[in-house]
C-alpha positions in Angstrom: 6.7 -202.8 79.6 3.8 -200.3 80.2 0.3 -201.8 79.8 1.8 -204.8 78.0 -0.2 -208.0 77.9 1.3 -211.4 77.6 0.7 -212.8 74.1 -1.2 -215.8 75.4 -3.7 -213.5 77.2 -4.9 -212.3 73.8 -4.8 -215.6 71.9 -8.0 -216.2 70.1 -10.0 -219.4 70.3 -9.6 -220.5 66.8 -9.0 -219.4 63.2 -11.1 -216.5 62.2 -11.0 -215.1 58.7 -12.1 -211.6 57.6 -15.0 -213.0 55.6 -18.0 -214.7 57.2 -16.8 -214.6 60.8 -16.3 -210.8 60.7 -20.0 -210.3 61.7 -19.7 -212.7 64.6 -16.6 -211.3 66.2 -15.4 -207.7 66.6 -11.9 -207.1 65.3 -9.6 -205.7 67.9 -6.1 -204.5 67.1 -3.4 -204.5 69.8 -1.1 -201.6 68.9 2.5 -201.5 70.3 3.9 -198.0 69.7 5.5 -194.9 71.0 5.6 -191.1 70.5 7.7 -191.0 67.3 6.8 -190.3 63.7 6.9 -194.0 62.9 4.8 -194.7 66.0 2.1 -192.2 65.0 1.4 -193.7 61.6 -0.6 -196.7 62.7 -2.9 -194.9 65.2 -3.8 -192.5 62.4 -4.7 -195.4 60.1 -6.7 -197.1 62.8 -8.6 -194.0 63.5 -9.3 -193.5 59.7 -10.7 -197.0 59.2 -12.6 -197.1 62.5 -11.2 -200.4 63.9 -11.2 -200.8 67.7 -7.7 -200.9 69.1 -5.9 -201.1 72.4 -2.7 -199.1 72.9 0.3 -200.8 74.5 3.0 -198.1 74.9 6.6 -199.3 74.3 8.8 -196.6 75.9 11.9 -196.6 73.8 13.6 -194.2 76.1 13.6 -197.0 78.6 14.6 -199.6 76.0 11.3 -201.5 76.4 11.6 -202.4 72.7 14.2 -205.0 73.7 12.0 -206.9 76.1 11.6 -210.6 75.2 7.8 -210.3 75.0 8.0 -207.5 72.4 10.7 -209.4 70.5 8.1 -212.1 69.8 5.9 -209.5 68.1 8.6 -207.5 66.4 11.8 -209.4 65.6 13.6 -206.1 64.7 12.9 -204.6 68.1 11.3 -201.5 66.5 7.9 -199.9 67.0 5.2 -200.0 65.7 3.8 -203.5 65.7 0.3 -204.9 65.9 -1.5 -208.0 66.9 -4.8 -208.6 65.2 -6.9 -210.8 67.5 -9.4 -211.4 64.8 -7.1 -214.0 63.3 -5.0 -216.8 64.6 -1.6 -217.6 63.2 -1.1 -221.3 63.8 2.6 -221.0 62.9 3.3 -218.4 65.6 4.1 -218.9 69.3 0.8 -218.5 71.1 -1.2 -218.3 67.9 -1.0 -214.5 67.8 -1.2 -212.9 64.4 1.5 -210.2 64.7 2.8 -207.8 62.1 5.8 -205.5 62.4 7.1 -202.7 60.2 4.9 -199.7 59.6 4.6 -200.1 55.8 3.5 -203.7 56.1 1.0 -202.8 58.8 -0.5 -199.9 56.7 -0.9 -202.2 53.7 -2.5 -204.9 55.8 -5.0 -202.5 57.4 -5.8 -201.0 54.1 -6.4 -204.4 52.4 -8.4 -205.8 55.3 -10.6 -202.7 55.6 -10.8 -201.9 51.9 -9.8 -198.3 52.7 -7.1 -195.9 51.6 -5.3 -198.1 49.1 -6.8 -198.5 45.6 -7.5 -202.2 44.7 -5.8 -202.1 41.3 -3.2 -200.2 39.3 -2.2 -197.6 38.5 -3.6 -195.8 41.5 -2.6 -198.7 43.8 1.0 -198.6 42.7 1.2 -194.9 42.8 0.3 -195.1 46.5 2.8 -197.9 47.1 5.5 -195.9 45.3 5.2 -193.1 47.8 4.8 -195.4 50.7 8.1 -197.1 49.9 9.7 -193.8 49.2 8.8 -192.6 52.7 10.1 -195.8 54.3 13.3 -196.0 52.4 14.1 -192.2 52.2 12.1 -189.7 54.1 11.9 -191.4 57.4 15.5 -192.7 57.7 17.0 -189.4 56.5 14.9 -187.2 58.8 15.5 -189.6 61.6 19.3 -189.4 61.1 19.1 -185.6 60.9 17.1 -185.5 64.1 19.7 -187.6 65.9 22.8 -185.7 64.7 21.4 -182.2 64.7 19.0 -182.3 67.7 19.5 -185.2 70.1 23.3 -186.0 69.9 25.4 -184.3 72.6 28.3 -184.1 70.2 27.3 -182.3 67.1 29.1 -183.8 64.1 29.2 -181.1 61.5 29.8 -183.5 58.6 26.8 -185.7 59.5 24.6 -182.7 60.1 25.5 -181.2 56.7 25.0 -184.6 54.9 21.6 -185.2 56.3 20.4 -181.6 56.0 21.3 -181.7 52.3 19.4 -184.9 51.8 16.4 -183.7 53.8 16.4 -180.6 51.7 16.4 -182.7 48.5 13.5 -184.9 49.8 11.4 -181.9 50.8 11.9 -180.6 47.2 10.7 -184.0 45.9 7.5 -183.6 48.0 7.0 -180.1 46.9 7.2 -181.0 43.2 4.8 -183.9 43.7 2.2 -181.9 45.7 2.4 -179.1 43.2 1.0 -181.6 40.6 -1.5 -183.5 42.7 -3.5 -182.8 45.9 -2.1 -185.9 47.6 1.0 -188.0 47.2 -0.7 -190.8 45.3 -2.8 -188.4 43.2 -6.3 -187.3 43.6 -7.1 -189.4 46.7 -5.8 -189.4 50.3 -4.1 -192.8 50.9 -1.7 -194.7 53.1 1.1 -192.8 51.4 -0.1 -189.6 53.0 -0.4 -191.3 56.4 3.1 -192.7 56.2 4.6 -189.3 55.3 2.5 -187.0 57.5 4.2 -187.6 60.9 7.6 -187.2 59.5 6.8 -184.0 57.7 5.2 -182.6 60.8 8.5 -183.4 62.6 10.4 -181.5 59.8 8.3 -178.4 60.7 8.6 -178.8 64.4 11.5 -180.8 66.0 13.7 -180.2 62.9 12.5 -176.7 62.2 15.9 -175.1 63.0 18.1 -177.2 60.7 15.5 -177.2 58.0 14.4 -173.5 58.3 15.7 -172.6 54.8 14.4 -175.9 53.3 10.9 -175.2 54.5 10.7 -171.8 52.8 9.0 -171.5 49.4 7.1 -174.8 49.9 3.4 -173.7 49.4 2.2 -177.1 48.2 3.8 -178.9 51.2 2.3 -176.5 53.7 -1.1 -176.7 51.9 -0.9 -180.5 52.2 0.1 -180.4 55.8 -2.9 -178.2 56.7 -5.3 -180.4 54.7 -4.1 -183.7 56.1 -3.6 -182.3 59.6 -7.3 -181.1 59.7 -8.7 -184.6 59.3 -10.3 -185.7 62.6 -8.6 -189.2 62.5 -5.2 -187.5 62.0 -5.7 -185.2 64.9 -6.6 -188.2 67.2 -3.9 -190.5 65.9 -1.2 -187.9 66.4 -2.1 -187.9 70.1 -1.5 -191.7 70.5 0.1 -192.5 72.8 -0.6 -189.3 74.7 2.2 -187.0 75.8 
């Protein structure tokens, strides 16, 4: 595994909460990720909140996500995952506090930083609605379309048609929402936008051919892509890991 540290090498000396000890120790996030839409979400978030992080590339083209060390961090063998060395998890092997699944990581980083997720409803739950929408719909459907329409050697027409139709529907959902609000959760940029942005960039790049018709007449979507894409943290995060 490229640049991968043994979990015990980054074990902390003892429990360290985010409160009083925060001024005594600098939080460092160890980020395990790759160059995919899911993999880009967390570096964007880390850049936004300004937390120091070390990148450990997990090359999924070489099946590094199935390595035993990574399994200890991410039981589902999927990127991204993090270890927060600011905290010790006494129930975990080696004491490393690890989180897998991009949605859980985004919520964790938002709550511990106090950034990009409203502390109470309704704004909080509006952001969580769209975060879960992206995890349950946008990402999986665009991912399946990418596999069947772009990466698969044998092009299955039925599968391509199925996922193209669903992607078209989801892009319509985004367009309607962004026609009513500047950001997915409403007036403020949030983790919902971070979760969706890499996937909607993929829709306009890697999936541009099958979605060419779907991407037409989407002024709100393209406005949002330009606005979010111009944020310095987003520009930096989309380059992690570098090509």
